[in-house]
VOBA-1610 file (N, C-alpha, C; in pm, whole numbers, padded with zeros to 5 digits, always signed):
BEGIN
Met+00080-00100-00008Met-00009-00021-00012Met+00089+00132+00003Gly+00039+00211-00041Gly+00092+00351-00021Gly+00049+00448-00138Cys+00091+00580-00151Cys+00044+00651-00229Cys+00186+00610-00353Gly+00150+00687-00469Gly+00237+00673-00610Gly+00385+00765-00549Gly+00345+00841-00511Gly+00487+00937-00453Gly+00572+00895-00347Ser+00504+00802-00321Ser+00608+00708-00159Ser+00661+00584-00203Lys+00590+00527-00328Lys+00643+00399-00311Lys+00771+00353-00356Glu+00877+00269-00290Glu+01022+00246-00312Glu+01006+00115-00382Ser+01115+00099-00483Ser+01164-00020-00549Ser+01139-00163-00440Thr+01108-00280-00528Thr+01084-00389-00425Thr+01219-00430-00396Ala+01311-00392-00481Ala+01453-00478-00430Ala+01494-00362-00283Ser+01447-00266-00297Ser+01515-00176-00232Ser+01417-00216-00079Arg+01276-00240-00063Arg+01231-00264+00034Arg+01273-00392+00074Lys+01274-00496-00003Lys+01315-00641+00033Lys+01446-00576+00133Asn+01528-00539+00075Asn+01668-00513+00143Asn+01634-00501+00286Ser+01546-00331+00305Ser+01565-00273+00410Ser+01491-00359+00516Arg+01398-00437+00475Arg+01323-00509+00548Arg+01385-00634+00610Lys+01479-00690+00529Lys+01540-00824+00556Lys+01671-00843+00626Tyr+01767-00719+00594Tyr+01889-00728+00650Tyr+01908-00594+00707Leu+01968-00565+00840Leu+02009-00445+00853Leu+02173-00417+00797Ala+02167-00316+00729Ala+02312-00328+00668Ala+02418-00215+00754Gly+02534-00274+00789Gly+02614-00234+00870Gly+02692-00128+00819His+02707-00175+00687His+02797-00076+00604His+02933-00081+00650Gly+03001-00203+00724Gly+03127-00177+00771Gly+03150-00150+00916Ser+03029-00106+01002Ser+03046-00012+01113Ser+03071-00143+01230Ser+03142-00099+01306Ser+03193-00180+01429Ser+03049-00225+01530Asp+02943-00168+01487Asp+02830-00194+01596Asp+02796-00351+01620Gly+02848-00453+01527Gly+02820-00563+01510Gly+02686-00623+01430Phe+02637-00516+01362Phe+02528-00578+01330Phe+02497-00618+01190Gln+02652-00595+01145Gln+02658-00608+00956Gln+02601-00755+00937Gly+02501-00758+00805Gly+02457-00859+00756Gly+02391-00940+00863Ile+02329-00930+00950Ile+02252-00999+01063Ile+02115-00987+01024Gln+02073-01099+00999Gln+01936-01121+00948Gln+01831-01071+01022Leu+01732-00982+01012Leu+01635-00924+01089Leu+01507-00985+01090Tyr+01454-01023+00969Tyr+01336-01030+00929Tyr+01347-01188+00795Ser+01239-01267+00823Ser+01283-01366+00734Ser+01101-01393+00673Ala+01141-01425+00540Ala+00984-01466+00479Ala+00896-01555+00569Pro+00787-01514+00593Pro+00676-01586+00677Pro+00694-01752+00660Ala+00725-01842+00739Ala+00729-01966+00693Ala+00625-02025+00811Gly+00553-02151+00747Gly+00479-02198+00893Gly+00329-02268+00793Pro+00244-02315+00855Pro+00138-02387+00834Pro+00044-02280+00718Leu+00047-02161+00718Leu-00042-02098+00658Leu+00002-02070+00504Thr-00080-02075+00404Thr-00035-02044+00296Thr-00058-01919+00248Ala-00015-01864+00117Ala-00034-01722+00092Ala-00187-01686+00091Lys-00270-01777+00041Lys-00366-01759+00009Lys-00457-01721+00178Asp-00427-01823+00276Asp-00485-01826+00426Asp-00385-01685+00478Tyr-00289-01679+00445Tyr-00203-01538+00510Tyr-00313-01411+00461Lys-00340-01415+00345Lys-00428-01299+00272Lys-00534-01301+00331Gly-00605-01417+00321Gly-00764-01416+00410Gly-00767-01388+00520Arg-00654-01355+00594Arg-00635-01310+00756Arg-00619-01138+00780Leu-00643-01098+00653Leu-00614-00924+00625Leu-00728-00841+00609Val-00729-00753+00685Val-00877-00660+00640Val-00769-00513+00630Thr-00779-00485+00509Thr-00701-00365+00456Thr-00816-00238+00399Ser-00739-00145+00394Ser-00818-00025+00334Ser-00842-00042+00178Glu-00718-00100+00133Glu-00711-00142-00013Glu-00662-00011-00083Gly-00530+00013-00013Gly-00470+00115-00063Gly-00464+00253+00006Thr-00401+00346-00031Thr-00400+00457+00047Thr-00568+00542-00009Gln-00616+00602+00122Gln-00754+00684+00100Gln-00665+00836+00133Cys-00759+00931+00071Cys-00718+01072+00087Cys-00819+01158+00149Val-00799+01231+00266Val-00888+01323+00273Val-00855+01473+00296His-00888+01562+00245His-00874+01715+00203His-00897+01804+00335Leu-00825+01865+00349Leu-00868+01969+00475Leu-00866+02098+00406Pro-01002+02136+00393Pro-01006+02295+00305Pro-00934+02411+00328Arg-00944+02461+00489Arg-00896+02579+00552Arg-00766+02592+00522Ser-00697+02450+00560Ser-00529+02458+00564Ser-00473+02428+00451Gly-00568+02347+00332Gly-00522+02339+00195Gly-00430+02183+00191Tyr-00399+02132+00337Tyr-00347+01973+00340Tyr-00440+01916+00311Thr-00386+01772+00261Thr-00450+01667+00237Thr-00357+01538+00300Ile-00448+01504+00383Ile-00433+01356+00446Ile-00452+01246+00402Arg-00313+01179+00372Arg-00314+01039+00332Arg-00337+00930+00430Tyr-00402+00821+00401Tyr-00385+00729+00541Tyr-00423+00566+00458Ala-00393+00475+00540Ala-00432+00344+00493Ala-00434+00280+00633Tyr-00499+00163+00660Tyr-00499+00075+00749Tyr-00526-00070+00727Val-00449-00135+00783Val-00437-00293+00794Val-00451-00358+00920Ser-00480-00493+00953Ser-00535-00588+01039Ser-00509-00693+01022Gln-00442-00768+01062Gln-00405-00922+01080Gln-00476-00984+01183Arg-00553-01065+01133Arg-00638-01170+01254Arg-00478-01251+01291Gly-00484-01292+01451Gly-00360-01352+01480Gly-00365-01536+01442Tyr-00268-01601+01484Tyr-00274-01727+01426Tyr-00264-01790+01574Tyr-00375-01907+01561Tyr-00374-01957+01700Tyr-00402-02111+01638Pro-00309-02200+01650Pro-00302-02309+01634Pro-00427-02425+01705Asp-00463-02404+01812Asp-00585-02459+01868Asp-00692-02420+01848Ser-00685-02275+01739Ser-00823-02235+01731Ser-00814-02181+01594Pro-00785-02244+01473Pro-00744-02194+01357Pro-00887-02084+01262Asp-00983-02124+01330Asp-01094-02005+01259Asp-01107-01882+01389Lys-01027-01856+01449Lys-01038-01749+01574Lys-01061-01608+01503Gln-01178-01539+01533Gln-01182-01422+01477Gln-01090-01313+01489Asn-01105-01228+01433Asn-00988-01090+01451Asn-01104-01007+01524Gln-00988-00980+01649Gln-01070-00941+01746Gln-01060-00770+01762Asp-00948-00715+01654Asp-00937-00609+01628Asp-01034-00505+01574Ser-01059-00372+01593Ser-01169-00286+01524Ser-01092-00139+01539Phe-01155-00088+01399Phe-01119+00035+01391Phe-01209+00151+01374Cys-01176+00281+01317Cys-01292+00374+01276Cys-01217+00463+01201Val-01239+00499+01086Val-01214+00609+01001Val-01324+00709+00984His-01348+00813+01063His-01469+00921+01023His-01397+01040+00982Thr-01418+01099+00845Thr-01364+01237+00768Thr-01497+01309+00842Ala-01454+01424+00797Ala-01559+01537+00824Ala-01667+01501+00942Phe-01533+01482+01065Phe-01606+01441+01182Phe-01731+01507+01220Asn-01832+01490+01293Asn-01925+01586+01311Asn-01970+01674+01218Gly-01963+01643+01093Gly-01986+01746+01007Gly-01877+01852+00979Asp-01775+01882+01023Asp-01638+01939+01038Asp-01538+01923+00946Pro-01533+01948+00817Pro-01451+01910+00686Pro-01311+01934+00761Glu-01270+01976+00864Glu-01152+02006+00934Glu-01128+01881+01044Gln-01226+01833+01074Gln-01188+01723+01213Gln-01218+01563+01157His-01118+01509+01217His-01120+01361+01123His-01100+01259+01262Leu-01169+01164+01273Leu-01105+01082+01368Leu-01084+00980+01315Phe-00944+00888+01359Phe-00889+00758+01326Phe-00881+00687+01441Gly-00923+00571+01457Gly-00872+00483+01609Gly-00859+00359+01551Val-00798+00288+01652Val-00760+00138+01657Val-00787+00107+01786Phe-00878-00043+01792Phe-00894-00075+01930Phe-00837-00222+01915Asp-00748-00256+01993Asp-00719-00391+01999Asp-00803-00479+02124Gly-00828-00575+02016Gly-00915-00656+02148Gly-00843-00796+02175His-00874-00819+02317His-00806-00946+02349His-00933-01044+02479Gly-00884-01187+02456Gly-00944-01236+02563Gly-01081-01275+02514Asp-01154-01354+02585Asp-01313-01411+02571Asp-01403-01299+02491Cys-01382-01178+02566Cys-01460-01049+02478Cys-01403-00977+02427Gly-01291-01005+02365Gly-01210-00948+02302Gly-01268-00857+02187Thr-01356-00927+02064Thr-01459-00872+01958Thr-01543-00784+02045Gln-01592-00770+02123Gln-01698-00719+02210Gln-01651-00603+02252Ser-01536-00630+02310Ser-01462-00510+02383Ser-01406-00406+02278Ser-01357-00425+02202Ser-01308-00363+02082Ser-01407-00287+02014Gln-01528-00332+01965Gln-01613-00262+01914Gln-01666-00174+02002Phe-01701-00215+02120Phe-01745-00124+02219Phe-01672+00022+02225Ala-01543-00004+02272Ala-01498+00105+02269Ala-01479+00178+02152Arg-01458+00091+02015Arg-01481+00187+01883Arg-01592+00284+01906Asp-01714+00240+01934Asp-01818+00303+01925Asp-01858+00403+02008Lys-01809+00395+02152Lys-01844+00478+02277Lys-01716+00574+02257Val-01617+00566+02191Val-01493+00671+02164Val-01610+00803+02047Arg-01630+00711+01927Arg-01689+00808+01837Arg-01804+00904+01927Gln-01870+00824+01997Gln-02021+00913+02084Gln-01974+00995+02136His-01876+00956+02239His-01838+01059+02331His-01741+01146+02271Ala-01677+01171+02154Ala-01607+01237+02136Ala-01702+01343+02053Ala-01807+01299+01968Ala-01916+01407+01928Ala-01992+01470+02039Met-02001+01369+02149Met-02100+01464+02242Met-01989+01579+02294Ala-01867+01551+02312Ala-01747+01669+02332Ala-01763+01789+02283Leu-01773+01735+02170Leu-01744+01856+02048Leu-01876+01957+02047Gln-02012+01832+02039Gln-02152+01957+02040Gln-02110+02025+02200Phe-02057+01972+02312Phe-02093+02063+02427Phe-02036+02214+02431Gln-01879+02158+02368Gln-01794+02271+02331Gln-01842+02378+02231Gln-01913+02342+02142Gln-01987+02435+02076Gln-02078+02502+02148Leu-02203+02402+02186Leu-02304+02480+02287Leu-02254+02576+02409Ser-02170+02558+02464Ser-02097+02617+02574Ser-02055+02765+02502Ser-01975+02747+02397Ser-01891+02888+02394Ser-01976+02962+02329Ser-02111+02913+02248Ser-02227+03021+02155Ser-02318+03050+02293Ala-02303+02983+02395Ala-02410+02988+02534Ala-02319+03138+02597Cys-02194+03138+02573Cys-02105+03216+02680Cys-02180+03372+02612Cys-02201+03425+02742Cys-02214+03603+02673Cys-02117+03691+02768Cys-02037+03767+02662Cys-01935+03862+02743Cys-01979+03988+02692Cys-02047+04043+02784Cys-02132+04177+02772Cys-02023+04293+02856
//
């Protein structure tokens, strides 16, 4: 994923993720493998099926400042050998023009764990959005109700 202007070559990405280049330094890390391709019981199709992604970079424009924010997301369901069909317990939210304001956006990641991990992360996702919206509405109401005579 990524925007067209930030893509690096496959060779450079592979080298940067696979090895730490010491370039003759005396720090002892030259040529030590830090990353290796995934190996194990999952096929490439299984691995890809465990991902939830934004299918590339999304963009949102901030009209007052003229900035454009680019974002992407990916979530990978964990691998549990005793429970291969275990659900991804993570949740996320993307709310552009949050609360009707094109300058405000809400992005959140909620990491679920345990027996109620899915419900917990979804609860947090929903409540954070609701409480943030209520706080913004309260702030707008209180500032418009302020009487400065």
